[in-house]
N, CA, C and O atoms as a printed pandas DataFrame, in Angstrom:
     atom_number atom_name residue_name chain_id  residue_number  x_coord  y_coord  z_coord
0              1         N          MET        A               1  179.886  180.048  109.755
1              2        CA          MET        A               1  179.168  180.775  108.717
2              3         C          MET        A               1  179.968  182.002  108.304
3              4         O          MET        A               1  180.149  182.912  109.112
4              5         N          PRO        A               2  180.439  182.048  107.101
5              6        CA          PRO        A               2  181.193  183.229  106.663
6              7         C          PRO        A               2  180.327  184.480  106.569
7              8         O          PRO        A               2  180.843  185.592  106.679
8              9         N          GLY        A               3  179.018  184.319  106.368
9             10        CA          GLY        A               3  178.123  185.474  106.293
10            11         C          GLY        A               3  178.083  186.255  107.596
11            12         O          GLY        A               3  178.129  187.485  107.591
12            13         N          LEU        A               4  177.996  185.540  108.711
13            14        CA          LEU        A               4  177.969  186.222  110.000
14            15         C          LEU        A               4  179.326  186.838  110.328
15            16         O          LEU        A               4  179.393  187.827  111.058
16            17         N          LEU        A               5  180.400  186.269  109.801
17            18        CA          LEU        A               5  181.720  186.860  109.986
18            19         C          LEU        A               5  181.794  188.224  109.294
19            20         O          LEU        A               5  182.335  189.182  109.848
20            21         N          VAL        A               6  181.252  188.300  108.096
21            22        CA          VAL        A               6  181.220  189.574  107.366
22            23         C          VAL        A               6  180.309  190.569  108.080
23            24         O          VAL        A               6  180.641  191.750  108.184
24            25         N          ILE        A               7  179.169  190.100  108.570
25            26        CA          ILE        A               7  178.252  190.977  109.302
26            27         C          ILE        A               7  178.927  191.490  110.573
27            28         O          ILE        A               7  178.733  192.643  110.957
28            29         N          GLY        A               8  179.716  190.641  111.224
29            30        CA          GLY        A               8  180.472  191.077  112.393
30            31         C          GLY        A               8  181.474  192.156  112.058
31            32         O          GLY        A               8  181.667  193.083  112.845
32            33         N          ALA        A               9  182.122  192.059  110.899
33            34        CA          ALA        A               9  183.051  193.103  110.459
34            35         C          ALA        A               9  182.306  194.406  110.179
35            36         O          ALA        A               9  182.807  195.489  110.482
36            37         N          VAL        A              10  181.128  194.300  109.609
37            38        CA          VAL        A              10  180.305  195.495  109.373
38            39         C          VAL        A              10  179.903  196.121  110.700
39            40         O          VAL        A              10  179.898  197.345  110.835
40            41         N          TYR        A              11  179.564  195.287  111.681
41            42        CA          TYR        A              11  179.202  195.795  113.005
42            43         C          TYR        A              11  180.375  196.550  113.633
43            44         O          TYR        A              11  180.195  197.627  114.202
44            45         N          TYR        A              12  181.558  195.988  113.526
45            46        CA          TYR        A              12  182.741  196.654  114.065
46            47         C          TYR        A              12  182.955  198.006  113.377
47            48         O          TYR        A              12  183.296  198.989  114.036
48            49         N          PHE        A              13  182.758  198.057  112.072
49            50        CA          PHE        A              13  182.886  199.324  111.333
50            51         C          PHE        A              13  181.882  200.350  111.853
51            52         O          PHE        A              13  182.230  201.514  112.050
52            53         N          PHE        A              14  180.642  199.925  112.074
53            54        CA          PHE        A              14  179.604  200.836  112.549
54            55         C          PHE        A              14  179.928  201.389  113.928
55            56         O          PHE        A              14  179.820  202.595  114.149
56            57         N          ILE        A              15  180.326  200.520  114.865
57            58        CA          ILE        A              15  180.576  201.028  116.216
58            59         C          ILE        A              15  181.872  201.819  116.292
59            60         O          ILE        A              15  182.053  202.633  117.198
60            61         N          ARG        A              16  182.755  201.591  115.365
61            62        CA          ARG        A              16  184.036  202.300  115.375
62            63         C          ARG        A              16  183.919  203.709  114.780
63            64         O          ARG        A              16  184.542  204.642  115.286
64            65         N          TYR        A              17  183.133  203.871  113.721
65            66        CA          TYR        A              17  183.118  205.129  112.974
66            67         C          TYR        A              17  181.839  205.954  113.110
67            68         O          TYR        A              17  181.777  207.063  112.581
68            69         N          PHE        A              18  180.831  205.454  113.793
69            70        CA          PHE        A              18  179.608  206.224  114.002
70            71         C          PHE        A              18  179.351  206.368  115.497
71            72         O          PHE        A              18  179.614  205.456  116.281
72            73         N          LYS        A              19  178.837  207.518  115.870
73            74        CA          LYS        A              19  178.599  207.791  117.287
74            75         C          LYS        A              19  177.544  206.845  117.860
75            76         O          LYS        A              19  177.751  206.287  118.938
76            77         N          LYS        A              20  176.446  206.656  117.187
77            78        CA          LYS        A              20  175.382  205.724  117.589
78            79         C          LYS        A              20  175.391  204.516  116.654
79            80         O          LYS        A              20  174.349  204.109  116.140
80            81         N          GLY        A              21  176.559  203.959  116.445
81            82        CA          GLY        A              21  176.727  202.867  115.490
82            83         C          GLY        A              21  175.933  201.628  115.836
83            84         O          GLY        A              21  175.423  200.957  114.940
84            85         N          ASN        A              22  175.815  201.306  117.116
85            86        CA          ASN        A              22  175.061  200.136  117.535
86            87         C          ASN        A              22  173.596  200.256  117.116
87            88         O          ASN        A              22  173.022  199.311  116.575
88            89         N          THR        A              23  173.004  201.404  117.364
89            90        CA          THR        A              23  171.601  201.628  116.996
90            91         C          THR        A              23  171.412  201.615  115.486
91            92         O          THR        A              23  170.464  201.008  114.988
92            93         N          PHE        A              24  172.299  202.276  114.753
93            94        CA          PHE        A              24  172.214  202.282  113.287
94            95         C          PHE        A              24  172.337  200.872  112.727
95            96         O          PHE        A              24  171.615  200.502  111.801
96            97         N          PHE        A              25  173.243  200.091  113.281
97            98        CA          PHE        A              25  173.447  198.722  112.819
98            99         C          PHE        A              25  172.196  197.878  113.023
99           100         O          PHE        A              25  171.775  197.160  112.116
100          101         N          ILE        A              26  171.603  197.961  114.207
101          102        CA          ILE        A              26  170.409  197.166  114.499
102          103         C          ILE        A              26  169.261  197.567  113.585
103          104         O          ILE        A              26  168.565  196.704  113.052
104          105         N          ILE        A              27  169.058  198.852  113.401
105          106        CA          ILE        A              27  167.981  199.317  112.518
106          107         C          ILE        A              27  168.235  198.898  111.086
107          108         O          ILE        A              27  167.324  198.426  110.405
108          109         N          LEU        A              28  169.474  199.066  110.618
109          110        CA          LEU        A              28  169.811  198.703  109.239
110          111         C          LEU        A              28  169.580  197.222  108.982
111          112         O          LEU        A              28  168.966  196.862  107.978
112          113         N          PHE        A              29  170.052  196.368  109.857
113          114        CA          PHE        A              29  169.904  194.935  109.607
114          115         C          PHE        A              29  168.490  194.437  109.857
115          116         O          PHE        A              29  168.082  193.440  109.261
116          117         N          PHE        A              30  167.738  195.097  110.713
117          118        CA          PHE        A              30  166.324  194.754  110.847
118          119         C          PHE        A              30  165.587  195.080  109.549
119          120         O          PHE        A              30  164.785  194.278  109.069
120          121         N          LEU        A              31  165.857  196.249  108.985
121          122        CA          LEU        A              31  165.214  196.637  107.724
122          123         C          LEU        A              31  165.670  195.753  106.564
123          124         O          LEU        A              31  164.860  195.381  105.715
124          125         N          LEU        A              32  166.958  195.414  106.521
125          126        CA          LEU        A              32  167.453  194.524  105.473
126          127         C          LEU        A              32  166.820  193.139  105.576
127          128         O          LEU        A              32  166.481  192.534  104.559
128          129         N          THR        A              33  166.662  192.640  106.784
129          130        CA          THR        A              33  166.022  191.342  106.972
130          131         C          THR        A              33  164.581  191.377  106.471
131          132         O          THR        A              33  164.152  190.476  105.751
132          133         N          ALA        A              34  163.844  192.400  106.844
133          134        CA          ALA        A              34  162.455  192.531  106.385
134          135         C          ALA        A              34  162.389  192.658  104.867
135          136         O          ALA        A              34  161.523  192.054  104.235
136          137         N          PHE        A              35  163.293  193.437  104.277
137          138        CA          PHE        A              35  163.324  193.606  102.822
138          139         C          PHE        A              35  163.605  192.287  102.121
139          140         O          PHE        A              35  162.937  191.951  101.144
140          141         N          PHE        A              36  164.591  191.532  102.609
141          142        CA          PHE        A              36  164.946  190.283  101.952
142          143         C          PHE        A              36  163.870  189.210  102.128
143          144         O          PHE        A              36  163.698  188.365  101.249
144          145         N          VAL        A              37  163.152  189.232  103.238
145          146        CA          VAL        A              37  162.038  188.290  103.400
146          147         C          VAL        A              37  160.939  188.620  102.398
147          148         O          VAL        A              37  160.351  187.715  101.807
148          149         N          LEU        A              38  160.660  189.896  102.203
149          150        CA          LEU        A              38  159.654  190.286  101.205
150          151         C          LEU        A              38  160.097  189.927   99.790
151          152         O          LEU        A              38  159.289  189.475   98.978
152          153         N          LYS        A              39  161.373  190.126   99.498
153          154        CA          LYS        A              39  161.887  189.781   98.171
154          155         C          LYS        A              39  161.904  188.274   97.943
155          156         O          LYS        A              39  161.713  187.815   96.816
156          157         N          ALA        A              40  162.130  187.505   99.000
157          158        CA          ALA        A              40  162.154  186.044   98.871
158          159         C          ALA        A              40  160.785  185.501   98.472
159          160         O          ALA        A              40  160.697  184.457   97.825
160          161         N          SER        A              41  159.735  186.190   98.847
161          162        CA          SER        A              41  158.394  185.709   98.508
162          163         C          SER        A              41  158.047  185.942   97.042
163          164         O          SER        A              41  157.049  185.408   96.557
164          165         N          THR        A              42  158.846  186.725   96.331
165          166        CA          THR        A              42  158.555  186.995   94.917
166          167         C          THR        A              42  159.391  186.152   93.968
167          168         O          THR        A              42  159.233  186.260   92.752
168          169         N          ILE        A              43  160.280  185.312   94.498
169          170        CA          ILE        A              43  161.141  184.499   93.646
170          171         C          ILE        A              43  160.308  183.404   92.993
171          172         O          ILE        A              43  159.506  182.742   93.652
172          173         N          HIS        A              44  160.506  183.222   91.697
173          174        CA          HIS        A              44  159.822  182.175   90.948
174          175         C          HIS        A              44  160.882  181.162   90.532
175          176         O          HIS        A              44  161.600  181.368   89.553
176          177         N          ARG        A              45  160.973  180.069   91.279
177          178        CA          ARG        A              45  162.047  179.099   91.069
178          179         C          ARG        A              45  161.674  178.028   90.065
179          180         O          ARG        A              45  162.517  177.616   89.268
180          181         N          THR        A              46  160.454  177.571   90.080
181          182        CA          THR        A              46  160.021  176.487   89.204
182          183         C          THR        A              46  158.555  176.680   88.822
183          184         O          THR        A              46  157.872  177.546   89.367
184          185         N          GLY        A              47  158.093  175.885   87.903
185          186        CA          GLY        A              47  156.709  175.974   87.463
186          187         C          GLY        A              47  155.721  175.336   88.419
187          188         O          GLY        A              47  154.525  175.616   88.347
188          189         N          ASP        A              48  156.193  174.490   89.306
189          190        CA          ASP        A              48  155.336  173.812   90.274
190          191         C          ASP        A              48  155.071  174.734   91.463
191          192         O          ASP        A              48  155.999  175.117   92.176
192          193         N          GLN        A              49  153.807  175.086   91.674
193          194        CA          GLN        A              49  153.441  176.036   92.725
194          195         C          GLN        A              49  153.767  175.501   94.118
195          196         O          GLN        A              49  154.171  176.261   94.997
196          197         N          SER        A              50  153.593  174.208   94.316
197          198        CA          SER        A              50  153.884  173.601   95.611
198          199         C          SER        A              50  155.371  173.727   95.958
199          200         O          SER        A              50  155.715  174.069   97.089
200          201         N          VAL        A              51  156.233  173.459   95.010
201          202        CA          VAL        A              51  157.674  173.568   95.233
202          203         C          VAL        A              51  158.065  175.028   95.463
203          204         O          VAL        A              51  158.918  175.323   96.300
204          205         N          ASN        A              52  157.442  175.932   94.722
205          206        CA          ASN        A              52  157.709  177.369   94.918
206          207         C          ASN        A              52  157.338  177.812   96.327
207          208         O          ASN        A              52  158.101  178.533   96.970
208          209         N          THR        A              53  156.186  177.392   96.807
209          210        CA          THR        A              53  155.742  177.768   98.150
210          211         C          THR        A              53  156.683  177.217   99.209
211          212         O          THR        A              53  157.042  177.928  100.147
212          213         N          GLN        A              54  157.082  175.968   99.073
213          214        CA          GLN        A              54  158.014  175.373  100.026
214          215         C          GLN        A              54  159.356  176.105  100.001
215          216         O          GLN        A              54  159.959  176.343  101.048
216          217         N          PHE        A              55  159.817  176.458   98.808
217          218        CA          PHE        A              55  161.071  177.195   98.685
218          219         C          PHE        A              55  160.984  178.561   99.356
219          220         O          PHE        A              55  161.932  178.987  100.015
220          221         N          HIS        A              56  159.863  179.246   99.196
221          222        CA          HIS        A              56  159.680  180.558   99.825
222          223         C          HIS        A              56  159.757  180.449  101.339
223          224         O          HIS        A              56  160.401  181.274  101.987
224          225         N          TYR        A              57  159.104  179.432  101.916
225          226        CA          TYR        A              57  159.144  179.241  103.370
226          227         C          TYR        A              57  160.552  178.933  103.856
227          228         O          TYR        A              57  161.006  179.500  104.850
228          229         N          LEU        A              58  161.242  178.042  103.163
229          230        CA          LEU        A              58  162.595  177.675  103.582
230          231         C          LEU        A              58  163.556  178.854  103.481
231          232         O          LEU        A              58  164.331  179.107  104.403
232          233         N          LEU        A              59  163.508  179.570  102.369
233          234        CA          LEU        A              59  164.395  180.713  102.189
234          235         C          LEU        A              59  164.079  181.821  103.188
235          236         O          LEU        A              59  164.989  182.451  103.728
236          237         N          SER        A              60  162.805  182.058  103.433
237          238        CA          SER        A              60  162.425  183.069  104.423
238          239         C          SER        A              60  162.922  182.687  105.813
239          240         O          SER        A              60  163.372  183.552  106.565
240          241         N          GLY        A              61  162.847  181.414  106.161
241          242        CA          GLY        A              61  163.354  180.956  107.452
242          243         C          GLY        A              61  164.846  181.172  107.599
243          244         O          GLY        A              61  165.314  181.608  108.650
244          245         N          ILE        A              62  165.592  180.871  106.552
245          246        CA          ILE        A              62  167.040  181.084  106.588
246          247         C          ILE        A              62  167.365  182.563  106.740
247          248         O          ILE        A              62  168.255  182.930  107.507
248          249         N          ILE        A              63  166.653  183.404  106.019
249          250        CA          ILE        A              63  166.887  184.851  106.094
250          251         C          ILE        A              63  166.545  185.374  107.489
251          252         O          ILE        A              63  167.280  186.198  108.032
252          253         N          ILE        A              64  165.454  184.913  108.071
253          254        CA          ILE        A              64  165.054  185.376  109.405
254          255         C          ILE        A              64  166.066  184.929  110.454
255          256         O          ILE        A              64  166.427  185.714  111.331
256          257         N          ILE        A              65  166.530  183.687  110.383
257          258        CA          ILE        A              65  167.509  183.203  111.352
258          259         C          ILE        A              65  168.815  183.984  111.238
259          260         O          ILE        A              65  169.400  184.354  112.255
260          261         N          THR        A              66  169.275  184.236  110.025
261          262        CA          THR        A              66  170.492  185.022  109.832
262          263         C          THR        A              66  170.281  186.458  110.284
263          264         O          THR        A              66  171.183  187.063  110.864
264          265         N          GLY        A              67  169.106  187.010  110.027
265          266        CA          GLY        A              67  168.806  188.376  110.464
266          267         C          GLY        A              67  168.795  188.513  111.974
267          268         O          GLY        A              67  169.299  189.497  112.513
268          269         N          ILE        A              68  168.221  187.530  112.665
269          270        CA          ILE        A              68  168.231  187.559  114.133
270          271         C          ILE        A              68  169.660  187.485  114.644
271          272         O          ILE        A              68  170.025  188.173  115.597
272          273         N          GLY        A              69  170.466  186.646  114.005
273          274        CA          GLY        A              69  171.876  186.578  114.380
274          275         C          GLY        A              69  172.587  187.890  114.154
275          276         O          GLY        A              69  173.485  188.261  114.910
276          277         N          ALA        A              70  172.181  188.594  113.108
277          278        CA          ALA        A              70  172.840  189.860  112.780
278          279         C          ALA        A              70  172.417  190.984  113.712
279          280         O          ALA        A              70  173.272  191.636  114.310
280          281         N          PHE        A              71  171.126  191.224  113.849
281          282        CA          PHE        A              71  170.720  192.433  114.587
282          283         C          PHE        A              71  170.474  192.201  116.064
283          284         O          PHE        A              71  170.203  193.154  116.795
284          285         N          PHE        A              72  170.561  190.951  116.526
285          286        CA          PHE        A              72  170.400  190.719  117.955
286          287         C          PHE        A              72  171.635  190.069  118.579
287          288         O          PHE        A              72  172.185  190.590  119.550
288          289         N          LEU        A              73  172.072  188.939  118.029
289          290        CA          LEU        A              73  173.146  188.181  118.671
290          291         C          LEU        A              73  174.515  188.831  118.573
291          292         O          LEU        A              73  175.266  188.809  119.548
292          293         N          ILE        A              74  174.859  189.400  117.448
293          294        CA          ILE        A              74  176.191  190.005  117.312
294          295         C          ILE        A              74  176.372  191.168  118.284
295          296         O          ILE        A              74  177.387  191.200  118.979
296          297         N          PRO        A              75  175.442  192.129  118.372
297          298        CA          PRO        A              75  175.623  193.181  119.377
298          299         C          PRO        A              75  175.597  192.651  120.811
299          300         O          PRO        A              75  176.333  193.146  121.664
300          301         N          PHE        A              76  174.761  191.653  121.083
301          302        CA          PHE        A              76  174.686  191.087  122.430
302          303         C          PHE        A              76  176.001  190.411  122.811
303          304         O          PHE        A              76  176.519  190.640  123.904
304          305         N          LEU        A              77  176.534  189.596  121.940
305          306        CA          LEU        A              77  177.772  188.890  122.252
306          307         C          LEU        A              77  178.977  189.817  122.283
307          308         O          LEU        A              77  179.946  189.549  122.993
308          309         N          PHE        A              78  178.929  190.892  121.528
309          310        CA          PHE        A              78  180.032  191.846  121.529
310          311         C          PHE        A              78  180.151  192.537  122.879
311          312         O          PHE        A              78  181.258  192.836  123.327
312          313         N          ARG        A              79  179.024  192.791  123.529
313          314        CA          ARG        A              79  179.016  193.492  124.815
314          315         C          ARG        A              79  179.074  192.539  126.016
315          316         O          ARG        A              79  179.220  192.999  127.148
316          317         N          ASN        A              80  178.966  191.240  125.798
317          318        CA          ASN        A              80  178.894  190.272  126.880
318          319         C          ASN        A              80  180.293  189.929  127.391
319          320         O          ASN        A              80  181.107  189.380  126.648
320          321         N          LYS        A              81  180.569  190.245  128.634
321          322        CA          LYS        A              81  181.891  190.008  129.225
322          323         C          LYS        A              81  182.148  188.524  129.478
323          324         O          LYS        A              81  183.281  188.063  129.332
324          325         N          LYS        A              82  181.113  187.768  129.855
325          326        CA          LYS        A              82  181.304  186.334  130.083
326          327         C          LYS        A              82  181.659  185.617  128.785
327          328         O          LYS        A              82  182.491  184.710  128.789
328          329         N          PHE        A              83  181.036  186.015  127.667
329          330        CA          PHE        A              83  181.384  185.438  126.382
330          331         C          PHE        A              83  182.847  185.712  126.043
331          332         O          PHE        A              83  183.562  184.832  125.566
332          333         N          GLU        A              84  183.271  186.926  126.293
333          334        CA          GLU        A              84  184.658  187.300  126.031
334          335         C          GLU        A              84  185.613  186.508  126.927
335          336         O          GLU        A              84  186.673  186.073  126.475
336          337         N          GLU        A              85  185.244  186.324  128.183
337          338        CA          GLU        A              85  186.116  185.649  129.139
338          339         C          GLU        A              85  186.221  184.158  128.868
339          340         O          GLU        A              85  187.322  183.608  128.881
340          341         N          TYR        A              86  185.094  183.489  128.624
341          342        CA          TYR        A              86  185.098  182.046  128.529
342          343         C          TYR        A              86  185.243  181.491  127.115
343          344         O          TYR        A              86  185.702  180.361  126.950
344          345         N          VAL        A              87  184.869  182.247  126.106
345          346        CA          VAL        A              87  184.938  181.734  124.740
346          347         C          VAL        A              87  186.140  182.291  124.004
347          348         O          VAL        A              87  186.866  181.549  123.343
348          349         N          LEU        A              88  186.355  183.587  124.114
349          350        CA          LEU        A              88  187.477  184.181  123.398
350          351         C          LEU        A              88  188.692  184.081  124.276
351          352         O          LEU        A              88  189.774  184.519  123.884
């Protein structure tokens, strides 16, 4: 996923240039995830209400999964020594 690669670069920027970069990053991406889920519910894709509702659920799910990867998994894997040893 190229999106998580970019988010990882943003995470590196935060921890490199801010004193509490890890905390700022987690808060920022948690808020961005919540904002984008709310915005996804207002998208009007088609005239069929059933298709619109299904689209809102699917898009919200994708945003939530990516958000969890951003504000939980990236900081966790960055600090995990076993991940560094066995995967990298």
